[in-house]
Backbone as ProteinMPNN parsed JSONL, in Angstrom:
{"seq_chain_A": "MNATTLEIPSYFIVSQEQFELLANANRDLRLERSPNEELVIMPPTGGNIILS", "coords_chain_A": {"N_chain_A": [[-3.015, 8.714, 12.238], [-4.51, 8.145, 9.116], [-5.335, 5.494, 6.81], [-4.648, 5.54, 3.301], [-6.579, 4.995, 0.483], [-6.49, 3.612, -2.703], [-8.457, 3.185, -5.459], [-8.554, 0.599, -7.777], [-9.282, 0.505, -11.118], [-11.646, -1.757, -12.636], [-10.88, -2.716, -15.13], [-8.166, -2.527, -15.039], [-6.053, -4.712, -14.305], [-4.197, -5.951, -11.668], [-1.807, -8.176, -11.069], [-0.831, -10.633, -8.582], [1.927, -10.899, -8.626], [2.699, -8.47, -9.87], [1.786, -6.693, -7.925], [3.484, -7.379, -5.808], [5.949, -6.603, -6.922], [5.505, -3.829, -7.069], [5.191, -3.247, -4.327], [7.736, -4.004, -3.385], [9.304, -2.139, -4.71], [8.621, 0.111, -3.389], [9.383, 0.174, -0.62], [9.359, 1.855, 1.568], [6.766, 2.427, 2.015], [3.765, 1.061, 3.419], [2.121, -1.199, 1.865], [-0.994, -2.662, 1.035], [-3.497, -4.984, -0.124], [-6.96, -4.872, -0.517], [-9.849, -7.035, -0.027], [-11.576, -6.164, -1.972], [-10.043, -5.484, -4.106], [-8.726, -3.048, -3.814], [-6.007, -0.79, -3.495], [-4.259, -0.261, -0.641], [-2.668, 2.119, 1.282], [-1.022, 2.0, 4.094], [-0.609, 3.737, 7.215], [2.546, 4.323, 8.879], [3.576, 2.095, 11.512], [4.091, 2.209, 15.025], [7.482, 2.509, 16.079], [10.226, 4.835, 16.441], [9.902, 8.233, 17.288], [11.338, 11.116, 16.182], [12.062, 14.137, 17.497], [12.9, 17.485, 16.846]], "CA_chain_A": [[-2.904, 8.76, 10.803], [-5.45, 7.265, 8.431], [-4.866, 4.833, 5.596], [-5.07, 6.092, 2.027], [-7.029, 3.909, -0.381], [-6.566, 3.876, -4.129], [-9.285, 2.201, -6.139], [-8.004, 0.156, -9.048], [-10.4, 0.232, -12.026], [-11.824, -3.183, -12.925], [-10.153, -3.072, -16.35], [-6.739, -2.435, -14.74], [-5.8, -5.885, -13.482], [-2.876, -6.012, -11.051], [-1.573, -9.539, -10.594], [-0.109, -10.713, -7.311], [3.339, -10.648, -8.933], [2.847, -7.029, -10.09], [1.629, -6.034, -6.63], [4.723, -7.607, -5.061], [6.959, -5.726, -7.513], [5.172, -2.477, -6.629], [5.496, -3.154, -2.9], [9.194, -4.059, -3.222], [9.872, -0.892, -5.231], [8.208, 1.182, -2.475], [9.509, -0.424, 0.713], [9.101, 2.845, 2.612], [5.313, 2.461, 2.203], [3.158, -0.199, 3.822], [1.058, -1.415, 0.889], [-1.839, -3.83, 1.206], [-4.627, -5.083, -1.049], [-8.199, -5.245, 0.155], [-10.611, -8.054, -0.759], [-12.262, -5.493, -3.087], [-9.018, -5.111, -5.08], [-8.243, -1.69, -3.606], [-4.648, -0.674, -3.002], [-4.322, 0.498, 0.599], [-1.38, 2.585, 1.784], [-1.21, 2.085, 5.541], [0.333, 4.614, 7.904], [3.574, 3.58, 9.601], [3.193, 1.667, 12.855], [5.122, 2.261, 16.057], [8.76, 3.142, 15.723], [10.676, 5.971, 17.235], [9.604, 9.556, 16.759], [12.46, 12.015, 16.46], [11.648, 15.538, 17.554], [14.059, 18.36, 16.912]], "C_chain_A": [[-3.865, 7.761, 10.181], [-4.797, 6.635, 7.211], [-5.396, 5.585, 4.387], [-5.432, 4.924, 1.127], [-7.09, 4.384, -1.817], [-7.421, 2.791, -4.756], [-8.657, 1.885, -7.494], [-9.179, -0.164, -9.962], [-10.451, -1.251, -12.406], [-11.07, -3.623, -14.175], [-8.64, -3.055, -16.161], [-6.401, -3.557, -13.767], [-4.361, -5.849, -12.974], [-2.716, -7.419, -10.484], [-0.857, -9.503, -9.245], [1.367, -10.411, -7.532], [3.59, -9.147, -9.144], [2.722, -6.266, -8.78], [2.896, -6.191, -5.801], [5.861, -6.749, -5.602], [6.752, -4.281, -7.071], [5.548, -2.281, -5.159], [7.007, -3.158, -2.66], [9.873, -2.788, -3.703], [9.571, 0.292, -4.311], [8.24, 0.685, -1.038], [9.262, 0.558, 1.857], [7.608, 3.002, 2.883], [4.834, 1.085, 2.643], [1.946, -0.43, 2.931], [0.317, -2.709, 1.189], [-2.898, -3.822, 0.117], [-5.838, -5.527, -0.267], [-8.882, -6.359, -0.634], [-11.351, -7.481, -1.973], [-11.29, -4.996, -4.151], [-8.594, -3.649, -4.98], [-6.802, -1.767, -3.121], [-4.696, 0.242, -1.793], [-2.904, 0.842, 1.034], [-1.57, 2.872, 3.267], [-0.202, 3.053, 6.149], [1.379, 3.759, 8.63], [3.087, 3.205, 11.0], [4.382, 1.812, 13.782], [6.35, 3.034, 15.635], [9.067, 4.313, 16.63], [10.315, 7.264, 16.522], [10.754, 10.465, 17.157], [11.941, 13.438, 16.391], [12.906, 16.398, 17.616], [13.678, 19.722, 17.408]], "O_chain_A": [[-4.011, 6.645, 10.679], [-3.837, 7.167, 6.654], [-6.465, 6.193, 4.443], [-4.669, 3.964, 1.021], [-7.669, 5.428, -2.114], [-7.135, 1.604, -4.598], [-8.281, 2.781, -8.25], [-9.999, -1.018, -9.625], [-9.417, -1.913, -12.487], [-10.662, -4.78, -14.273], [-7.905, -3.521, -17.031], [-6.456, -3.372, -12.551], [-3.421, -5.729, -13.76], [-3.404, -7.801, -9.538], [-0.346, -8.464, -8.829], [1.991, -9.738, -6.712], [4.583, -8.613, -8.651], [3.457, -5.308, -8.542], [3.337, -5.239, -5.158], [6.656, -6.22, -4.825], [7.712, -3.588, -6.738], [6.15, -1.271, -4.795], [7.504, -2.402, -1.826], [10.908, -2.397, -3.163], [10.188, 1.35, -4.434], [7.24, 0.764, -0.324], [8.988, 0.145, 2.983], [7.219, 3.636, 3.865], [5.426, 0.067, 2.283], [0.863, 0.085, 3.208], [0.921, -3.719, 1.55], [-3.168, -2.788, -0.493], [-5.762, -6.445, 0.55], [-8.53, -6.602, -1.789], [-11.71, -8.219, -2.89], [-11.658, -4.185, -5.001], [-8.147, -3.072, -5.971], [-6.425, -2.705, -2.419], [-5.122, 1.392, -1.899], [-2.046, -0.034, 1.142], [-2.199, 3.86, 3.646], [0.922, 3.176, 5.663], [1.117, 2.6, 8.954], [2.28, 3.919, 11.596], [5.526, 1.575, 13.394], [6.279, 4.05, 14.944], [8.26, 4.713, 17.47], [10.414, 7.364, 15.299], [11.099, 10.566, 18.334], [11.446, 13.885, 15.357], [13.853, 16.086, 18.339], [14.535, 20.597, 17.528]]}, "name": "protein", "num_of_chains": 1, "seq": "MNATTLEIPSYFIVSQEQFELLANANRDLRLERSPNEELVIMPPTGGNIILS"}
């Protein structure tokens, strides 16, 4: 699985506090910020795979 990257426009400033609120509201996603101010949604790591 590949990461999905969302570019945040330069005029749309997301503070560290806002990013933390976003990440906490979406705990099922693995959110990261790149040095270029991109929002990166990482694929899940490891874990158990349930096949039916």
